[in-house]
N, C-alpha and C positions, 0 to 999 in steps of 0.2 A: 975435983969438983966439976971442972969443965966437961970432962969425959962423962961423968954421971948425968949432967944436964943434957949433953948431946944424945946419950942413950935414951933418956927419958923423952926427949922431943921426938926421936926416931920411933919410939914405941907408940907414942900418941899419934904420930902421923900414920903408922901402919894400922892402928886401931881405927882411925878415921877413915882410911881408904877401905878397910874391910867392911865397916858399917855402911859406907857409901855403896858398896857392891853387895850388900846383903841380899840373899835370894830366898825364895820359898821352894819347898818341895811340892811337886805336883802329886796328884793321886791317880793311879792307874784305874781307869773305869771299864776298859774292855780289852781282851786279849786272850791268847791261847791259855787254857788251864785256869782261867779266871771267870767264875769260881773253879775249884779243882774238878777236873773231869770235862770241862767245856772244851770242845774241839774247834768248832767254827769260830773264826776270829777275823778281824779286819785284814785287808790286803792293801798295803801302802795307802793309808787314808790321805786323800788329796784335798778334801774340803769337808765342811760340816755345817749343819744348821739345826737350830731348835725351833720347832713350830708347835705352838701350844705347849703341851707337856710331853713332846716327843722329840727324841734326838735321832738325827740321820747323819750318816757319814758317806762320802763318796768313796769308791772302792776301785782298785785296779783290776778286779776280777768280777765283782758282783754288783757293779753299777751303783745306783742310788739306794742305799741300804738302811733300813730301820733297825735300831737296837732297842730292845725292850728290857725292862728290869728283870733281873734273875729272880727277884722276889716279887711275884705278881701283886702282892698286897702293899708294896712300897708306895706311900702316898705322895712321895716327892722324888721321882726317879731322875729328874734333871740335876738335883743338887746332892743326892746321896745314893749309895748302893752301887752294885755292879750291873753293868749293861751287857746283854748277850745278843748274839745274832738272831734276828727274827725271821723265821722261815715262811711267814705268812706273805704270799706274793701280792696281796692287796695293799700291803704297807711299804712296798719297795718297787723299784723299777729297774729293769735291765738285769744283766748277769744271768745266772743259772747256767747249766751245761750247754745251752744253745745260744747264749748271748743275744737274746732277742731284744731289739732296740739298740743296746750298747752294753759293753762290759766295763771298759776303762773310763773312769770319771775323775776329773781334776777338781778345781776350785768351784765353789757354789756361791751364787748370788741370791739374795732374798729381799723381797719388797716389804717385809715386816708384817704381811697379812697372810696370804695363802699361796702366793706365786713364787716359785723357785726356779732358778735358771742353773743348768748344769752344763759343763763342757765335757764332751765325750771324745776322747782322742784315740779310739780304737783304730788299728790298722784294719782295712776292709777284709778280714778273714774270719776267724772264729771257728767254731766247731761245725761239722757237716750239718746242714739244715739251718744254720744260723741266719738271722735277719738283722744285720748290724747297720746302723745308721749313725756313724760318728758325726759330730758337729756340735751345735749349740741347741739345747732343748729347753723348752718352757714346760713345766709341769705344775700341777695343782696339788696341794696337800691340805686335807681337811684339818682344821685346827683342833677339833674335838676328837674325832675318831682316829686321826692319823692316816687315813686311807689316801693313797697316792693315785692320781689320775694323769696319764700322759696327755699333754696338751698339744705341742707341735714342735717339729724340727724346724728351727728358724732358718730363713733364707737358704733353703736346701740347694739352690743352684748357684750359690755365690762362691763355691770352691773353698770354703773354710776348712772342711774336714781333712783335706790333703796336707794342711800345715799343722795338724794335730793341736787343736785348741785345748788349752789346759788351764788358763787363768781367766777370771771374769769379775767384773764389778759393775753394779748398777749405779749410774751417775745421777747427780741431782737434777739433771735435765730429763730424767726418765728413760734415757737410752742405755743400752747395754754395751760395755766395753770389754774387748776380748784380746788375750795374748796367746802366743803359740809356743810349742816345744821346738818347732822346726825352723823358725826364723824370729827376727826381732820386731816384727810388725805389731802395731796396736790398731785395732779397728773398732768402729762403733756400729752397732745395729740400731738403726733408727726405728722407733715405734715397735719395740719387741712384744708388746701386748697384743698387737693386731694379728689377724690371720696371715700366715706367711705368704699366701698368694696375693695379698694386697700389695699394690704397687708402691705404697708409701712405706713399706718395710724394706729398707735398703741397707747396704753395707757401705760405710765411708771409711777411707783411710784417715787415721789421726796422725800417726808418726811412727817412730821407731825407738827402741831402747838404745842406749849408748853402745858404740863399738860393735853393733850388729849382734849383740848377745841375746839369746832366747830369754823369754819372760817366764818366770815360775809362778808369780802371784801378783795380784793387783789390789789396790785399796784407794778409795776416794777420801780425801779430807777437804771438805768444802768443794771447790771446783778443781782442786789440784789432784792429779792422778799419780799415785806412787807406784813404782814398779820394783818388784823383787826379781832380780835377774840372775843369770848364771855367773855374774861377776860383781854384784854389789847392789846397792840401793840407788834408785834414780827417781826423778819426778818430771812430769809434764805439767807445767803451770797452766791453769785455766784450760784444761783439756776439753771442756765442754763448749768452748768458743766456736761460733759458726765459721770462723776463719781457720780452724784446725782441720785442714783437709789434706793431710799428707806431710806437712812440713813442721808439725809441732813435735819435735824430737825430744826424747828424754835427756835430762842433764844429771850427771852423777851427783849424789849426795854424800858428803863426807861424814861417815858414821864410825870410822875407826876400823872398818873391816873391808878395805878395798881388795878386790879379787876373790872374795869369799862368796859362795853361792847363797843367795837370800831366797830360800825355798818356800816361805810362807809369810803372809802379811795379814794383820787385822788392825782395826783402828777404833778408837772411841768416837771418831767423827769430828773431833774438836782440835786436839793438839798432840795426840800421842799415837805412835805406831808400835805394834808388837810384831817382832820379826823372828822367824826361825832362821838361824844362820848355821849352815852346815858345819858341824864340828865344834860349834861354839854355844849351842843352847838357844834359849829364847831371850831376846833383849827388847828393851823399851827405848824408843827414840822420841824425845820431846822436840817437836818441830820448832817451837818459838825460841828455844835456847840451844838446840843442837846437842843436848846432853844425852848420853847413853847410860842405861842402867841394866845390869844383868837381872833378869827375872827368875830364870830357873835353868839348870842344866840336866834335870831329871826328876825322878820321884819314886814313891813307894808303891810296891805291889801289896794291896791290902790282905791278900791271902797268905803271902809268905813273909811279909814285913821287909823284904829285900829292897834296897834302894838301887835303881838302875839309871843309867845315863841315857838321854835321848839319842836316837840313832836315825837322823833324818836321811831321806833318800835324795841324793844329789841331782839326779836327772829328771825329777818330777816335782809337781806341786805337792806340798805337805800341809796337812790340816793345821791352821792357826785361825781361830774364830772366837770373837766375843759374842755371847748371846745377849738377849734383851735385858738380863739381870746384871750384866757386867762380868759374868764368869768367863774365864779363858779356857778354850778347848784346844788341845794339841794332839797331833797324830804323827807317828813315826813307824819305822819298819826295821826290825833287827837284821833282816836278810838283805837290806839295801834293794828291796823289790824283787829278789830272785826266787823267793819261796812263798807258797801259799800259807795263810794263817799266821804270818809272822809280824803282822801289823799290830799296833797298840794305840789306844785312845786314852788321853790324859786330861786332867781337869785341875784348874786352880780357881778357887772361889773368888768372888768379887771382894769379899772381906779380906782375904789374904793379900790380894793385889793392892788394896787400899792402904795396907800397912807398909808398903814399900815407898820410901820418900819420893 
């Protein structure tokens, strides 16, 4: 009898643990051969944004890129259907064979209206005849038409481009915070909406990530800035404080994955972080309790029905973004960034997320 009771308790415990870690399958929204015959596809998506009824992803080859519905009559392309590469240059910026403005783009920050900030980490080369200006860019996206207008290369003489900016977040103070692939520094760009020649648009040092590790992604929760680094999750408390001028260094956060590359971050702005952890899938961290919950390790290709595992790129920012409706967007790359058109974009609806405890 005792053995039976022990077995029953063990079974209940395993069932409880399994339920606690219940996950959802993502739906692949863009990629090579989706739909069948589609060739152009994302290249290592590093960030994303939904403006109006338009989805944009940053790209390691083609800059800031618009994806249109494969079915032009789809009335709800943000929530349903396949998205394909949009060749209309008025709806995208950067990339092409000449890499004009920039090619490689990382995380994206958005003011919720029509202003978007992108981090371009190109090395200053590109194709013959290219005009590449890596750094941090402000661009405008028309909420109705989806037309993209280049605004300005922010603080072009501040030396940001040489450190390969790849992560960014708009702070509650209205300033823009930036992290880099080449070092562990976090800086703020004060007054990013102003003309970059204006003397009040300056760069200030905030602090560094723990142990000198490069930053892959940034996210604000209140005034606290969370860092996804090459070695884990960290936070700079009250990063917007006027006293944060170089000495506000990140402190490691215990989330159960020490040493793992945290390559993408998104937040509900209140109490939860969604994190792409290289080799582990997407997890949710609840700040108030420190609880971790597995969200998803992969998803379905709607054309083939095949379930695939996420393949995040360890050395770059990877797309993890919550849109205004609470849907979660995820990007990865099956070639680890080595081949063109091997990136994928995924989607988990707000409804599916709400069913996870």
